[in-house]
Residue frames as qw, qx, qy, qz and C-alpha x, y, z in Angstrom:
[[0.173, -0.713, 0.253, -0.630, 6.21, 13.30, -29.74],
 [0.606, -0.186, -0.663, 0.398, 7.50, 12.40, -26.29],
 [0.400, -0.829, -0.085, -0.382, 6.34, 13.95, -23.01],
 [0.621, 0.102, -0.505, 0.591, 9.30, 14.48, -20.55],
 [0.462, -0.867, -0.134, -0.131, 9.15, 15.90, -16.94],
 [0.568, 0.359, -0.362, 0.646, 12.24, 17.64, -15.38],
 [0.432, -0.878, -0.060, -0.200, 13.22, 18.86, -12.03],
 [0.445, 0.485, -0.608, 0.443, 16.13, 19.15, -9.70],
 [0.775, -0.581, -0.245, -0.049, 16.78, 17.80, -6.19],
 [0.066, 0.753, -0.526, 0.389, 19.51, 18.89, -3.66],
 [0.933, -0.247, -0.246, 0.090, 21.05, 15.76, -2.00],
 [0.321, 0.662, -0.470, 0.488, 23.67, 16.13, 0.73],
 [0.242, 0.189, -0.717, 0.626, 24.93, 16.12, 4.25],
 [0.342, 0.016, 0.498, -0.797, 21.84, 17.25, 5.67],
 [0.202, -0.031, -0.900, -0.386, 20.06, 14.14, 4.43],
 [0.621, -0.249, -0.216, -0.711, 16.60, 12.86, 4.78],
 [0.233, -0.136, 0.891, -0.364, 15.35, 10.60, 7.63],
 [0.603, -0.062, -0.482, -0.633, 12.65, 8.19, 6.73],
 [0.775, -0.331, 0.283, -0.458, 10.68, 5.60, 8.62],
 [0.297, 0.366, -0.881, -0.048, 12.06, 2.14, 9.26],
 [0.811, -0.259, -0.458, -0.256, 10.70, -1.23, 10.28],
 [0.178, 0.376, -0.733, 0.538, 11.45, -2.04, 13.97],
 [0.354, -0.328, -0.859, 0.169, 10.19, -3.92, 16.94],
 [0.332, -0.790, -0.346, -0.383, 7.33, -2.32, 18.78],
 [0.625, -0.767, -0.070, 0.125, 8.60, -0.13, 21.61],
 [0.706, -0.162, 0.153, 0.672, 12.13, 0.21, 20.22],
 [0.145, 0.950, 0.017, -0.278, 13.65, 3.34, 19.04],
 [0.844, 0.213, 0.226, 0.437, 16.00, 2.60, 16.18],
 [0.306, -0.656, 0.158, 0.671, 18.92, 4.96, 15.63],
 [0.642, 0.651, 0.265, 0.306, 19.41, 6.74, 12.25],
 [0.549, -0.118, 0.086, 0.823, 22.53, 8.74, 11.24],
 [0.130, 0.937, 0.318, 0.065, 22.11, 12.51, 10.87],
 [0.623, 0.056, 0.000, 0.780, 24.85, 14.73, 9.59],
 [0.138, -0.856, -0.283, 0.410, 25.26, 18.36, 10.65],
 [0.413, -0.331, 0.356, 0.770, 27.45, 19.34, 7.89],
 [0.397, 0.725, 0.257, -0.500, 26.49, 21.35, 4.73],
 [0.020, -0.393, 0.696, 0.601, 27.85, 20.00, 1.50],
 [0.634, 0.416, 0.549, -0.351, 25.51, 19.05, -1.35],
 [0.138, -0.128, 0.685, 0.704, 25.05, 18.27, -4.96],
 [0.558, 0.384, 0.135, -0.723, 22.17, 18.81, -7.26],
 [0.374, 0.058, 0.883, 0.278, 20.58, 16.00, -9.18],
 [0.432, 0.365, -0.179, -0.805, 19.10, 17.28, -12.30],
 [0.321, 0.094, 0.942, 0.026, 16.56, 14.56, -13.55],
 [0.565, 0.245, -0.177, -0.768, 14.00, 14.11, -16.33],
 [0.392, 0.012, 0.920, -0.007, 11.90, 11.20, -17.06],
 [0.494, 0.121, -0.478, -0.716, 9.77, 10.05, -20.08],
 [0.604, -0.094, 0.641, -0.465, 7.15, 7.79, -18.43],
 [0.821, 0.439, -0.086, -0.354, 5.78, 6.47, -21.84],
 [0.684, 0.513, -0.515, 0.068, 9.22, 5.09, -22.52],
 [0.865, -0.495, -0.055, 0.065, 10.28, 4.29, -18.94],
 [0.730, 0.265, -0.083, 0.624, 13.46, 6.16, -19.34],
 [0.234, -0.957, -0.092, 0.147, 15.17, 9.08, -17.85],
 [0.577, 0.499, -0.153, 0.628, 18.24, 11.34, -18.27],
 [0.503, -0.852, -0.105, 0.100, 20.25, 12.94, -15.29],
 [0.503, 0.552, -0.322, 0.582, 23.22, 14.84, -14.37],
 [0.606, -0.686, -0.272, 0.298, 24.68, 15.26, -10.83],
 [0.376, 0.642, -0.005, 0.668, 25.97, 18.92, -10.73],
 [0.449, -0.209, -0.515, 0.699, 27.47, 21.20, -8.20],
 [0.165, 0.227, 0.184, -0.942, 25.10, 24.21, -8.73],
 [0.267, 0.623, 0.732, 0.066, 21.65, 24.93, -9.85],
 [0.048, 0.673, -0.027, -0.737, 21.83, 27.62, -12.48],
 [0.641, 0.652, -0.050, -0.402, 21.39, 28.35, -16.09],
 [0.264, 0.602, -0.735, -0.163, 24.77, 26.93, -17.19],
 [0.267, -0.109, 0.942, -0.173, 23.94, 23.63, -15.34],
 [0.631, 0.425, 0.511, -0.400, 20.49, 23.54, -16.84],
 [0.530, 0.656, -0.383, -0.376, 21.97, 24.01, -20.32],
 [0.001, 0.400, -0.916, -0.013, 24.06, 20.91, -19.61],
 [0.404, 0.143, 0.854, -0.294, 20.96, 19.01, -18.66],
 [0.631, 0.580, 0.137, -0.497, 18.93, 20.10, -21.61],
 [0.412, 0.581, -0.625, -0.318, 21.65, 18.84, -23.91],
 [0.128, -0.157, 0.964, -0.174, 21.57, 15.47, -22.00],
 [0.565, 0.380, 0.572, -0.457, 17.78, 15.26, -22.29],
 [0.494, 0.670, -0.246, -0.497, 18.06, 16.15, -25.96],
 [0.153, 0.462, -0.856, -0.172, 20.56, 13.32, -26.49],
 [0.163, 0.023, 0.967, -0.194, 18.04, 10.85, -24.97],
 [0.640, 0.384, 0.239, -0.621, 14.99, 11.71, -26.87],
 [0.756, 0.259, 0.589, 0.116, 14.18, 9.10, -29.46],
 [0.156, -0.242, 0.467, 0.836, 15.96, 10.02, -32.79],
 [0.066, -0.270, -0.646, -0.711, 13.46, 11.75, -34.98],
 [0.296, -0.722, -0.624, 0.041, 11.04, 12.41, -32.13],
 [0.008, 0.560, -0.109, 0.822, 10.32, 15.86, -30.64],
 [0.455, -0.311, -0.704, 0.448, 10.11, 16.20, -26.83],
 [0.276, -0.795, -0.074, -0.535, 7.74, 18.52, -24.84],
 [0.473, 0.032, -0.613, 0.633, 9.84, 19.04, -21.55],
 [0.403, -0.796, -0.302, -0.336, 7.58, 20.13, -18.67],
 [0.489, 0.082, -0.456, 0.739, 9.43, 22.26, -16.14],
 [0.266, -0.778, -0.501, 0.272, 8.69, 24.35, -13.16],
 [0.192, 0.945, 0.125, 0.232, 9.24, 28.12, -12.87],
 [0.690, -0.488, 0.039, 0.532, 12.83, 28.15, -11.42],
 [0.037, -0.870, 0.176, 0.459, 14.98, 31.10, -12.31],
 [0.151, -0.493, 0.720, 0.465, 17.38, 29.08, -14.31],
 [0.447, 0.372, 0.809, 0.087, 14.41, 27.59, -16.39],
 [0.291, 0.823, 0.198, -0.446, 13.59, 30.96, -17.85],
 [0.734, 0.424, 0.356, 0.393, 14.53, 31.49, -21.59],
 [0.031, -0.971, -0.028, 0.235, 15.77, 35.03, -21.08],
 [0.341, 0.875, -0.340, -0.050, 18.64, 34.72, -23.58],
 [0.094, -0.618, 0.776, -0.085, 20.98, 32.38, -21.87],
 [0.734, 0.004, 0.631, -0.252, 18.99, 29.11, -21.90],
 [0.261, 0.381, -0.717, -0.522, 19.95, 26.89, -24.87],
 [0.758, 0.123, 0.468, -0.438, 17.16, 24.71, -25.71],
 [0.317, -0.173, 0.813, 0.457, 17.92, 21.89, -28.21],
 [0.378, 0.120, -0.399, -0.826, 15.92, 21.75, -31.48],
 [0.463, -0.174, -0.834, -0.245, 14.20, 18.45, -30.48],
 [0.255, -0.444, -0.719, 0.470, 12.73, 19.98, -27.25],
 [0.176, -0.599, -0.250, -0.740, 9.98, 22.41, -26.57],
 [0.137, -0.024, -0.679, 0.720, 9.66, 23.77, -22.94],
 [0.398, -0.618, -0.498, -0.459, 6.30, 23.74, -21.24],
 [0.082, 0.304, -0.557, 0.768, 6.23, 25.63, -17.95],
 [0.314, -0.492, -0.803, 0.124, 3.97, 24.52, -15.09],
 [0.247, -0.842, -0.187, -0.442, 1.88, 27.06, -13.25],
 [0.071, 0.548, -0.552, 0.624, 3.60, 28.73, -10.30],
 [0.358, -0.332, 0.639, -0.595, 3.36, 26.75, -7.08],
 [0.872, 0.075, 0.016, -0.483, 2.28, 23.61, -8.39],
 [0.049, -0.493, 0.868, 0.030, 4.85, 20.83, -7.59],
 [0.647, 0.078, 0.693, -0.308, 1.99, 18.28, -7.41],
 [0.733, 0.610, 0.041, -0.300, 1.66, 18.47, -11.17],
 [0.328, 0.702, -0.630, -0.041, 5.31, 17.34, -11.71],
 [0.974, -0.124, -0.159, -0.103, 5.85, 13.52, -11.42],
 [0.629, 0.424, -0.455, 0.467, 9.55, 14.02, -10.85],
 [0.345, -0.553, 0.412, -0.637, 8.72, 15.21, -7.38],
 [0.925, -0.196, 0.106, -0.308, 7.40, 11.72, -6.79],
 [0.830, 0.376, -0.327, 0.250, 10.63, 10.35, -8.22],
 [0.164, 0.564, -0.511, 0.628, 12.60, 12.35, -5.69],
 [0.644, -0.414, 0.346, -0.542, 10.47, 11.06, -2.86],
 [0.987, 0.099, -0.118, -0.048, 11.00, 7.49, -4.09],
 [0.631, 0.479, -0.427, 0.435, 14.76, 7.81, -4.36],
 [0.134, -0.569, 0.514, -0.628, 15.04, 9.61, -0.86],
 [0.809, -0.294, 0.208, -0.465, 12.90, 6.79, 0.61],
 [0.995, 0.014, 0.102, -0.012, 14.79, 3.91, -0.86],
 [0.831, 0.271, -0.079, 0.479, 18.34, 4.97, -1.69],
 [0.297, 0.547, -0.160, 0.766, 19.24, 8.48, -0.37],
 [0.504, -0.720, 0.035, -0.477, 17.98, 8.54, 3.20],
 [0.828, -0.548, 0.099, -0.065, 19.50, 7.65, 6.45],
 [0.858, 0.222, -0.028, 0.462, 23.00, 8.11, 5.32],
 [0.322, -0.854, 0.139, 0.385, 26.12, 10.12, 6.11],
 [0.732, 0.582, 0.025, 0.354, 28.37, 11.29, 3.23],
 [0.621, -0.542, 0.022, 0.566, 31.90, 12.16, 4.35],
 [0.248, -0.315, 0.387, 0.831, 32.87, 13.96, 1.12],
 [0.490, 0.524, -0.060, -0.694, 31.20, 15.68, -1.96],
 [0.310, 0.315, -0.815, -0.374, 32.36, 12.73, -4.02],
 [0.059, 0.165, 0.961, -0.215, 30.40, 10.37, -1.84],
 [0.411, 0.499, 0.387, -0.658, 27.29, 12.46, -2.30],
 [0.479, 0.504, -0.428, -0.578, 27.79, 12.50, -6.18],
 [0.157, 0.179, -0.963, -0.125, 28.44, 8.64, -6.08],
 [0.218, 0.283, 0.836, -0.416, 25.22, 8.08, -4.15],
 [0.488, 0.557, 0.080, -0.667, 23.17, 10.26, -6.53],
 [0.368, 0.443, -0.692, -0.435, 24.65, 8.32, -9.51],
 [0.043, 0.022, -0.994, 0.098, 23.99, 4.91, -7.94],
 [0.343, 0.415, 0.632, -0.557, 20.52, 5.89, -6.98],
 [0.500, 0.552, -0.182, -0.642, 19.69, 7.21, -10.56],
 [0.328, 0.328, -0.824, -0.326, 21.11, 4.11, -12.19],
 [0.140, 0.129, 0.943, -0.273, 19.26, 1.89, -9.88],
 [0.437, 0.487, 0.390, -0.648, 16.05, 3.75, -10.87],
 [0.491, 0.579, -0.347, -0.551, 16.58, 3.76, -14.56],
 [0.099, 0.209, -0.961, -0.154, 17.27, 0.02, -14.53],
 [0.195, 0.406, 0.847, -0.282, 13.49, -0.29, -13.65],
 [0.086, -0.120, -0.400, -0.905, 11.59, 1.22, -16.60],
 [0.339, -0.505, -0.750, -0.261, 8.38, -0.09, -15.26],
 [0.410, -0.568, -0.457, 0.548, 8.92, 1.82, -12.02],
 [0.148, -0.163, 0.158, 0.963, 9.53, 4.95, -13.93],
 [0.265, -0.308, -0.632, -0.660, 6.32, 4.45, -15.92],
 [0.408, -0.574, -0.710, 0.015, 4.38, 3.62, -12.71],
 [0.353, -0.466, -0.297, 0.755, 5.69, 6.60, -10.74],
 [0.120, -0.265, 0.242, 0.926, 5.70, 9.13, -13.62],
 [0.035, -0.349, -0.752, -0.558, 2.42, 8.38, -15.63],
 [0.237, 0.323, 0.409, -0.820, -0.49, 10.64, -15.32],
 [0.389, 0.502, 0.765, 0.109, -3.78, 9.76, -17.00],
 [0.203, 0.918, 0.249, -0.232, -4.39, 13.53, -17.74],
 [0.059, 0.820, -0.435, -0.368, -0.92, 13.81, -19.44],
 [0.709, 0.027, 0.659, 0.248, -0.70, 11.15, -22.05],
 [0.198, 0.541, -0.433, -0.694, 0.44, 11.58, -25.45],
 [0.769, 0.331, 0.526, -0.147, -1.78, 9.80, -28.02],
 [0.225, -0.263, 0.660, 0.666, -0.21, 8.91, -31.48]]
């Protein structure tokens, strides 16, 4: 059995500003865009394996979630079963349209509890290190930045394990 965590992040032209190192008394400038294009980074991690699965998609809805579920299912260890912990977003509800692969069981978090989902910390890490203080001229640049950030993260399995592990949420064999 594998424990996976899933969430979505909206990344776009109304980007995130973060703190930067600067000389005392100076006021470093940071770019800030006023346009409104964005993409959704659907991401899931398995901290025990230090791996993840993600898609950059134009919308956050049930059809996009179905694509992401298929991607996660393809990344579960062959022969294993994944418990995928998700929040209560409308497109996470199983009301007949959500297609959950046979190797995944969904576990919904309690309402209003993002602190229980380690992927929220993944988003903060990516925003702080790869997706902040940027101006994207096109949608394609947003998609490229998301892909580069996720590829950079997944090349660091120990980082995924460090950020995503929770003592109270471990699978023992």
